[in-house]
C-alpha positions, 0 to 999 in steps of 0.5 A: 500500500502506498502512502501519500504525503499530506502536503504534496503538490505536483509541479503542474499545480505549483506552476498554475498557482504561481501563474495565477498569482502573477497574472490574476486577470487570466481567470477573467479572460477564461470566463469571457472566453467561455461566455463567448463560445459556450454560455449563450442561448440557442435559437431553437427555430434556427436549429430546427431549420438547419436540421431540416435543410440538411441534404443526406450524404450518399454512402460513398461520397466519391461515387457518381450518381447513375 
């Protein structure tokens, strides 16, 4: 059975803690980026129209239609 040290922090954890102490604005930038790409309301009507307007792809794309 392996015993872990109680106060052990990996090198990565130490690096991230130091980086956030030097540049605390990183957290705000992350929140802005998340809001830009992920935290937004979806327009269900436009999603439905996109799904309905898709053209089904043929099984083998490079084969010409006969």
